[in-house]
N, C-alpha and C positions, 0 to 999 in steps of 0.2 A: 504494500500500500504506500502511496505517496501523497503527501500534502505539500504543495509547492506555494510558499508565500511569494516567491520570486515572480511566478507567472499566474498566481491566484487560481490554482486548480486543485481538485481532489480526485485522485484515481483510486477507485474501490476495486480491490483485486478479487475476482471471482475464480471459481474452480474449473479446471480443465478447459480453459479458453486461451491458452498461451499467455496467461497473465504474468508469469515470471519473466518471459521474454519481453513483454511490454514494459514491465517495471524496470528491467535492466536497461532498456532503450531510453525510456523517459528520464531516467536518472541523469543522462548526459546533459540535459538542459536545466537541471536543478542546481540551486545554490547551496552554500554551506549552512544556511539557516532553515532549509527545508527539512521535512520529516520523511525519512525513507527507511522502511523496515527491512530487516535482514531476510535473505533467502538461504537455501542450502549451500553448504560450503563449496560444492563443485560449481554451482550456478553463480556464485559470487565472482568467479573468475571471468564471467561474461558481462558483469556490470560495467557500464560506461560511466565515466565521471567519478564523483566522490563515493566513498564507502557508506554503508548504512549509518544513520546519524539521527539524533534528536528524537528517537522513538520511545525513550524512557518516559513514563508518565506515572504520576502519583496523584490521585484525586485528593482534593482538599478534604479535611475531616468532615465538613458539613455537606459533602457531595451526596446526592441521592443515588449515586452509582454503587455505594458500598453494600447495600443489601443484596444487589444482584451479584456482586463479586463474591460475597460470602456464600451465597447460594450455590454459585458455580464451584467454589472450593469444596463445599460439602458433597456435591454430586460427583466430582471427578478428581479432587485433590489439587486442583489448579486454581490460582487466583490471577486472572489475566489483567495485570496492571498496565503493562506497556501497550503501545500500538503494535499490531501484529499483522501477519499476512492477510487473513480474510476477515478483518474486523468489519462488522456490519455498519451500515449507514447511521443507524440510530445512536450507536455508541460514539462515532466520530462527531456527530452533530452535538451530542451532549458535552463532549470534551472541548470542542472548539467554541461552542456558543453560537447562538442564532446569527449574530452579526457576520461572523466569518463564514459560517456555513451558507448563508443566503447570498453572500457576495461573491463566493468562489464558484468557478465552473466545475461541475461534478460529472464524472463519466465512468462507465463500466462497460463490460462486454459480456455477452452470453452466447450460447451455442445450441444448435439443434439438440434437444434432449435425448433423442434416440442415439445419436452419434456420441453425445457427451457421456451417456451411461456406459457405452462400450469402452470409451477411453478411461472412465473411472474404474471400471472393472479391471482393465489391463494394468492400470497403475497400482491398484490394490494387490493384484496377483503378482506383479513384478517385485513388489516390496515384501511379499510374503505375509501380508495382512489378511489375505483370504486365498485359500488354495482350492476352492471348488470350481466347477465349470460355470459358464455364464448363466445357464438355466438356474443353477443353485444360487448364484448371486442375485438373480431377479426375484427369487422367493423371499429375499430379505426386505424387499420394498413393500410398503412405503416406510418401514421403520428405519431403514438405513439408506438415506438418500444423499445425493450430491446436490445440495440446495443452494442455488445462486440468487433466487428471487429475494430471499431474506437478507442478502448482503446489500443489494441496491434499493431496498424499499424500507419505508418506515410506516408502521401501523397498516400494513397491507397495501400501501400506495407507493408507486415508483417515485424515488426521491432524487434521482439523478437528472441532469439536464440533457444528457445524451447517452443512449444505450445502443452501443454498436454490436455488430455480429462477428463472431469468430470467423465465419465463412468469408467475410470481406474485411478482415482485420486491418490490413495495411491501408486500404482505401479509407476506412472509417477513422483510423488513427490520423491520417492526413487531414481529414475534415476537422478533427479536434484541434490540430495544430493551427489550421486556418482561423478557427474561432478564437484561439488564444493569441493570434498574431505572431506565432513563432514560425520563422522562415525555414528552420532546419527540417529536413525530411529524415525521419528516424529510420535506422536500419535495425530490424528485429533479429537478435541472435536466437539460436535454437536451444533454449533452456529446457530442462526436464526431458530431453529427447531420449534419455536412457530408459525411461519407464513409460513412454507414451505410445499409445496406439496399438492396434491390431491390424495385421496386413490384410485381413479380409474386409470387404465393404461392410459397413455396419448393418445394412439391411439383412445380410446373410446370417447374422447372429440371432435374429428374432423369429419367433413363431407368432401366431395370432394372439395367443394369450399374453406373452411377454410384451408384444407391441402395445396391447391395450393397457397393460400395467403402467407403462411409461406415459401413455396418453392421459391416464387418470391422475398419476402422481404429479406430473409436471404440467397440468392443464393451464396454469396461469402463464408460464413462460411461452407455451405453445400458442396461446391466444394472443399474447402481447406482441410477439414478433412474427406471428403468422407462419409458424413452422409446420411442416407436414412430414410424414414418414418418407 
């Protein structure tokens, strides 16, 4: 995730949308006072510009965020105090305040959910987090999802100024640069390529049942960006 005070933008990092590559590229135009969260050690080698910085955060004692942080700690033993990779819009808004949030250009990217789910499965399998086949993976839904809508929305409403598509990432990123008045045309490195993707076309991974599971689970994203199988 990046918050650029230099160019007044907020990049919300979604899952399985080449977001690490995008973050590494965007970092090139950011300044020393901007907020840039760390990525994996191997992908840090691809980062252009300055290293991760300014992502440490401590809510003030009177912050209304503390109950949520304690609840998270009780659930999974983690208290997410810093800015981090896939921090949701509502948390960024709370930490920055309405003035900064409303005045900065906010953007994110999403991906065809049927394609994204195959990429998510391949990523989980490559890292040894799930060793079953794709059909077994699909039986875990909707309890185990790769949820992007919750990252770029607040209270069920899209909260970014621009929501681009993974399928047209370079073109959409160039549109963002035009809006920001940045002349640089960013070159996207291939981050996370070690665990990405399945050589088979994603449609070949599905049957009628698993196709419908994705359609129901990710209905919001499908309708929002008019995706189809």
